C-alpha positions in Angstrom: 143.0 78.3 75.8 140.9 79.6 78.9 140.3 77.1 81.5 137.0 76.6 83.5 137.1 75.4 86.7 134.2 72.7 87.4 132.0 72.5 90.2 131.4 69.0 91.4 130.0 67.1 93.8 129.4 68.6 97.6 130.5 72.3 96.4 128.5 72.5 93.8 125.0 71.6 96.2 126.6 74.8 98.4 126.6 76.8 95.5 123.2 76.2 94.3 121.8 76.2 98.1 124.0 79.8 98.8 121.9 81.0 95.3 118.3 79.6 96.7 118.8 81.6 100.2 119.8 84.6 98.7 117.2 85.2 96.8 114.3 83.8 99.1 115.9 86.2 101.8 116.7 89.3 99.1 112.6 88.6 98.1 113.9 89.0 94.4 111.8 90.0 91.7 111.8 88.8 88.0 110.8 92.5 87.0 110.7 95.9 86.5 108.6 98.3 88.1 105.7 99.0 86.0 105.6 102.8 86.0 106.6 105.4 88.0 104.4 104.0 90.7 102.8 101.0 91.2 100.2 99.2 93.7 99.3 95.3 93.5 96.8 94.1 96.3 96.1 90.9 97.4 92.6 90.4 99.9 94.5 88.3 102.4 91.3 87.2 104.8 88.0 88.5 105.8 88.2 88.6 109.7 84.6 89.0 111.1 83.1 91.5 113.1 80.4 92.0 115.6 77.3 92.9 113.7 75.2 95.6 114.9 72.2 94.1 113.7 71.4 92.8 110.6 74.2 93.5 108.7 77.2 91.7 108.2 80.4 93.3 109.3 83.8 92.2 109.0 87.7 93.5 108.5 89.3 92.9 104.8 93.1 92.4 105.9 94.7 93.3 102.2 98.6 93.2 101.8 99.6 95.9 99.4 103.2 95.6 97.2 104.2 99.3 96.1 106.8 99.3 93.7 108.8 102.6 92.0 110.6 102.7 89.3 112.3 106.3 90.5 112.9 107.1 94.8 109.3 108.6 96.0 109.4 109.8 99.0 105.7 111.0 101.8 104.2 107.1 100.0 100.6 107.4 101.8 97.7 105.1 100.6 94.2 105.5 101.0 90.5 103.4 100.3 87.7 104.2 98.1 84.9 103.3 96.5 84.7 102.4 92.6 83.3 106.0 92.2 86.0 107.4 93.7 84.0 108.7 97.0 85.8 108.0 100.4 85.6 104.4 102.0 82.8 105.7 104.6 81.6 102.8 107.5 78.6 104.6 109.3 79.3 107.7 107.6 83.0 108.1 108.8 85.7 107.9 106.4 88.3 105.5 107.4 91.7 106.2 107.4 94.2 103.4 107.1 97.5 102.6 109.0 99.2 100.7 107.3 102.4 98.6 108.9 105.0 98.8 106.6 107.6 95.8 106.1 110.7 95.7 103.1 110.7 92.6 101.3 113.1 90.3 103.6 109.8 91.2 106.0 111.8 94.0 107.7 109.7 97.1 109.3 109.9 100.3 108.0 109.3 103.4 109.8 109.0 106.6 108.5 112.3 108.5 107.8 112.3 112.3 107.8 110.5 112.2 104.2 108.1 109.8 105.7 108.0 106.2 103.9 110.1 105.8 101.4 110.1 103.6 98.0 114.0 103.3 97.4 114.7 103.3 93.2 113.5 100.6 91.9 112.7 99.0 95.1 109.5 97.8 96.5 107.7 97.8 99.9 104.7 95.8 101.4 101.7 97.1 103.6 99.7 94.9 106.0 96.0 97.1 105.2 92.8 97.0 107.4 89.5 97.4 106.2 86.1 97.6 107.5 83.5 96.1 105.5 79.6 96.1 106.7 76.6 94.5 104.4 75.9 91.5 102.4 77.4 92.0 98.9 80.6 91.8 97.1 83.0 95.1 98.4 85.3 96.3 95.9 88.2 98.5 97.2 89.7 100.4 95.9 93.4 101.9 97.0 95.2 104.8 96.4 99.2 104.8 96.9 100.1 108.5 96.4 104.3 109.7 96.9 106.5 112.1 95.7 109.0 111.7 93.2 112.2 113.4 91.6 109.8 115.1 89.2 107.3 116.0 91.3 103.7 113.8 92.7 102.8 110.1 91.4 99.9 108.3 92.5 98.4 104.6 90.9 95.3 102.7 91.8 94.3 99.2 92.6 91.5 96.9 92.9 90.3 93.8 94.9 87.2 92.6 95.6 86.2 90.6 98.7 82.9 88.8 99.1 80.8 89.7 102.5 77.7 87.5 103.3 77.4 86.1 99.2 78.7 84.2 97.2 80.5 85.6 94.3 79.5 84.5 90.9 82.3 82.6 89.5 82.6 81.8 86.2 81.6 78.4 84.8 84.6 77.0 83.3 84.1 73.5 81.3 88.2 73.5 80.0 87.4 74.7 76.7 85.2 77.8 77.4 84.3 80.0 80.0 81.2 81.9 81.0 80.0 84.4 83.8 75.9 84.8 85.0 74.7 88.0 83.9 72.8 90.0 87.3 69.8 92.4 85.6 69.6 95.8 86.3 66.4 96.9 87.9 
């Protein structure tokens, strides 16, 4: 007959606390990467910028979480409009300068092969995208890299409302409906 040790009292509390701290420090995720390369976006904040003229301006701070199934290097982020055109402000394309961190919040600097995501790994980047004009801006962020099988890429979208109230669904608890906008 096998004897199983039991943890009671302070020993049990110590083991549980160690498990919680270890999980929170390593940024453990309960899911596997969704594909060869995946990017998820979250709008962190809109920082008002000095308006030149009557059009409102702001900087959208966006968190991009990139994960990869296989080791991926030369990771690069670009920002585009929904039609695939480069994101421009006053006719000039916007160049992103992401600050990369590990899930634990430690800075990640480029190596010999640029910024690299380990197999089944995750990196976070904080990017700043300038916005101009009163509207709901649809910001597409494309992630590109090179894996063992060749180039990989993916994209995601986040919306940022500048100077307008975004159309939110009317939800009565049973159904939700959206207001339709007429096209001129």
